[in-house]
C-alpha positions as CSV (number, residue, x, y, z in Angstrom):
1,M,-4.8,-16.7,3.6
2,Q,-5.0,-13.2,2.2
3,Q,-3.8,-12.4,-1.2
4,P,-0.6,-10.2,-1.3
5,F,-0.9,-6.6,-2.3
6,M,0.8,-6.3,-5.7
7,A,2.0,-2.8,-5.8
8,Y,1.8,-1.0,-9.2
9,E,0.7,-4.2,-10.9
10,N,-2.8,-3.1,-11.8
11,D,-5.4,-0.3,-11.2
12,T,-8.1,-2.3,-9.6
13,D,-6.7,-3.7,-6.4
14,G,-7.2,-2.0,-3.1
15,F,-8.3,-2.6,0.5
16,T,-9.5,-0.8,3.5
17,T,-8.3,-1.1,7.1
18,G,-10.1,1.0,9.6
19,N,-10.9,4.3,7.9
20,L,-7.8,4.0,5.7
21,K,-8.3,3.2,2.0
22,I,-5.3,2.0,-0.1
23,T,-5.9,2.0,-3.8
24,N,-3.4,0.4,-6.4
25,G,-2.5,2.0,-9.7
26,F,0.0,1.5,-12.4
27,D,2.0,4.6,-11.4
28,T,0.5,5.7,-8.2
29,I,-0.7,4.1,-4.9
30,R,-3.2,6.3,-3.2
31,V,-3.5,6.3,0.6
32,E,-6.6,8.1,1.9
33,G,-8.2,8.4,5.4
34,T,-7.1,7.8,8.9
35,L,-6.0,4.7,10.8
36,E,-5.9,4.3,14.6
37,I,-3.3,1.7,15.6
38,T,-4.5,0.8,19.0
39,K,-2.4,-1.1,21.5
40,D,-4.1,-4.4,21.1
41,R,-4.5,-7.3,18.6
42,A,-6.8,-5.3,16.3
43,G,-4.1,-2.5,16.3
44,L,-1.4,-5.0,15.5
45,E,-3.4,-6.4,12.6
46,A,-4.1,-2.9,11.2
47,A,-0.5,-1.9,11.4
48,L,0.6,-5.1,9.7
49,K,-1.8,-4.6,6.8
50,L,-0.5,-1.1,6.3
51,K,3.1,-2.3,6.5
52,R,2.5,-5.0,3.9
53,A,1.2,-2.4,1.5
54,V,4.1,0.0,2.1
55,D,6.7,-2.8,1.9
56,A,5.2,-4.0,-1.4
57,A,5.5,-0.5,-2.8
58,I,9.1,-0.1,-1.6
59,D,10.0,-3.5,-3.1
60,A,8.4,-2.6,-6.4
61,L,10.2,0.7,-6.6
62,K,13.6,-0.8,-5.7
63,R,13.2,-3.5,-8.5
64,D,12.4,-0.9,-11.2
65,R,15.7,-0.3,-13.0
66,N,14.2,2.5,-15.1
67,L,12.7,4.5,-12.2
68,P,12.3,8.1,-13.4
69,E,13.2,11.0,-11.0
70,S,9.5,12.1,-11.1
71,I,6.3,11.3,-13.0
72,R,5.0,14.8,-12.5
73,D,5.8,17.6,-14.9
């Protein structure tokens, strides 16, 4: 079983699916590259990996009661 992606929990986790690289950070999750989601089992697995990362980020953001308007100046 694969360990869940813990969005915003550290600055070391990350994974690659296809040519898409997702890197965790304390205040930013970086998504770089391309991902082809083909209409087959491999495409389904790639889409699910991406969805899990996005869902983890959304859940973490929703839970943060002190979420600022922006971290950029």
